[in-house]
N, C-alpha and C positions, 0 to 999 in steps of 0.2 A: 504494500500500500504506500502510495506517495503521500507523505504527511505534509509536504510543503517545506517552507523555510522555518528554522528556529526563530522564535520571537525574542528579541533583545529586551531585557528589563521586564520580563513577564512576571508580574506580581500576583497573578490570579491562579495560574495553572501550569501544567507541563506540556501543553499542546503546541503544535507547530501551526503555521499559517492556514493551511487547507483544513485542518481539523477544527480550528477556531471558526472559520467562515461557515463551515458546514453546520455547526451547532447554532449559528445565528439565524437560521431559517425559522420563521415564527410558527410553523406547523410541521408535523411529522406523522408518518404512519408507522406503527409498530405492531407486528403480529407476534405475540409471545409464544414461546414453545409450550408444548403440553405440560401441564403441572405435574410435578412428581408426587407420589403417594404421601410423602412426608409432610407436604404442605396442603394437600387437597382438602383437609378438614376445614381450613380457614375459608370463610365465604367471600373474601374480598382481597385476595393476594395480588400484589403488583409484581411485575417481572423484574428480576435482577438486572437483566440486560438493559432495560430502559433506565433504571435508576443509576447504573454504572455510567451511562453517558452524562448524566447531570453531575455526578460526583467528580468525574474526570475534568469537567469544565470548570466547576466552582471551587476546586481544591488542588493542592499539590500533594504528592506522595508524602505520607507520614503525618498529615494533618488529621484533625479529629472530626468525625461525622456523627451526627445524632439523629435518631428517629424516636420521638417521644411516644409513638403509638406503633410499636415495632411489629406486632402480629407474629408471624412465623419467621421474622428476621430478614426479609428481603433486602432492606437498605443496609443492614449490618453485613450481610453476606457480600453484597456488592462492594461495600467499603473495603473489606478484607481482600477481596479479589483484586482490587485496584491499588492495594498497598496503603490504605488509610486505616487509622485507628477507628474503632467502631463502638458506639455507645447507644444504648436503647432502654426504653421503658415499655413494659407490657402489663396490662391489668390482669389478664387471665393466665392462670398457671399452665393450662394445657397448651396454649400457644407459646408461652415463654419457654416451656420445657422443650417443645419441638425446635424452637429457634436455637436454644443452647446446644442441643444435639447436633444440629446442622453446623453451627459455628465451630464446635469442637472438632467435628469431622474435617471441616475445611482447614482449620488451624493445624491439625495433625499432618495435613498433606502439604503445607507450605514450608519452605526451608527456613524462612525468618518471618513468622506470622506477626502482624501488628497486634497491639493490645486490643482486647475487646471486652466489653462488660454489658450484660443485660440484667436489669433489675425488674423484678416482679413487684409492681407498685402502681399507684394512681398517679398519672402524669401531672395532675394538679399539684402534687407534692414534690415535683422534680427538683426544686431548690434544696430539698433536704437530702438529696442522694449523693452529694459530694462528687459530681462530675467535674472534669477539667473544663477549661475554657474551650468552647466549641467553635470550629472553623466553618462548619456548614451543617445545616439541618435540612433534611428532605423527609417529608411525611405526607400522609393522606389521612384525613379524618373519617369517621363514620359519615355516611351521607344521610345525616339525621336518622330517623327511624325507618328508613325505606326498606331495610332488610326484613322487616316484619310484614311487609306487604307481599301477598302471594304472587302477584304478577310482575314483581320487580326483576328485570333482566333474566338471569338464568335460575331464579329461585324455584320455579316449578320442577326443573330437572333435579335440583338438589333435594327437594322434598320427596322425591321418589326413591331416594337412597337414604335409609335411616342412619347410615354411618357418617353422613356429612352434616355439618352445621349449616343452618339457613340464616342464623343471626349470631352475633358474637357471644352473647351470654344473657342471663337474667339478672345480672348484677346491677344494683341500683346506681352504682358509680359509673356504669357503662353509658357513655353519651348516646349510644345508639338506641337506648331505651327511653329517652326523653321525648314525650309526646308534643310538648309545646315548642314550636319552631324558635321563638325568640329566647326562650329559656335555654334551648340547645345552643344557640349562637353565643349567649352570654357565657356559658360554661366553656365552650370551645375557645372563645377569645381569651378567657382567663388563662387557660393552659398555654396558649401560644404567647401570651405576654410573659409568662414565667420562662418559657423557652428562650425568648428574645433576650432576657437578662443574662443568659448563659453564653450568648454569642459574643465573640470578640468584635471590636469595632471594624466596620467594613465587611463583615462576614455576611454571606447570603443565606436565605432560607427559602426553600421551594415547597409549596403546598399544592398537591395534586387533588383537584376537586371538580365537581360538575354541578350545574344547575339541575334541579329536579322537579318532577311533576307529581302532584299528589291530589287526588280527588278533583281533577279538572283544573287545578290551580298550579301556576308556575311559581316555584320558590327559588329565587336567584341566589342560591347558596354561595356560588363562587364570587359573585359580585358583592353580596353582603359581607362576606368574609374579607374580601379585599378592602372594602371601605373601613371595616372595624380594625383590621390589622394595620392600616395606614396611620392609625393614631400612635403607634409605637415603632413601626418599621416603614421604610420607604418602598413603595411598590415600584419596581424598576421596569417590569415588562411581563409578558406572558408567552408561553409556548402552548400550542394546542395539539394535543395527542388525538389523532383521528383513528378510528377503528373501522376498517372497511370489510371486516370478516364476520360481522355479527348478523344474526338472522333478523330480517325486517318483519315488523308487525303491522297489520292493517288498522292502526289506531285512527278512529274518527272517519273511516272510509265512508264516503257518500253523504257526509253531513258537516264535517268540521276539519280544519287544519290542525293536525297533531303530529309533530315530528317524531321520528325515531332518533333519540339523542345518542349519537355515536361518537362523542368527543369529550375529552376532559380538558380542563384548564390547568396548566402548570404555572402557578403564580410565583414569580420570583421577586422576593423582597431583599432589601439590604439594610443592615444596621448602620445608621449614619448619625 
């Protein structure tokens, strides 16, 4: 692969010119590989390959990457694979245990594995976990309580398999169980404010999120979250992850415009 020319005085990452320019495109298509059985339990896993692209753009090797809602550890795995230190928080034991097993397996395979640590805790208490200063955070929140809705994305297929989770948990601390939209936003924003306090100056934070439909109403989760987070971080830009391999549904056919939502917003903030 032709990486282009090395960049003099590159303070952000280890990329060359062509790699830098490629990432600057505002949208991308990513078709993730089939999920492995070790992470299939989790109902909303993001692909390591996608996360690795963001990590390699927003950090240098050896820097610290955080995911405060780590799930089965996709962001932490991607961090280790790209030579970054990995830190995470996960509320649920079953997902945290799966993530730790995956991290240990990968660490054993690496000649000089970076430091990694995953805490089972409520991300609202992240300030108490004694993490180091963070160089980059990449994360994705629950999409409100949408996993409780039977028709949401691939939920019907998962309901047919009793071994797979269709929502995260029944834990009252789980943001995905909050029924009121504004209460959900308040709690999520509180967590991200705490995360921002851990970031070093000029560090970036990427939040992968989408707007959602519920009961015939659009809830602009991505846009509302961008506005609220702009109170303590600077929104620098967005990248749009387009999914062109999802099954289309005939929503509203014959009487109303209802889109098939097949994209996520990757909101990029900086601490300034």
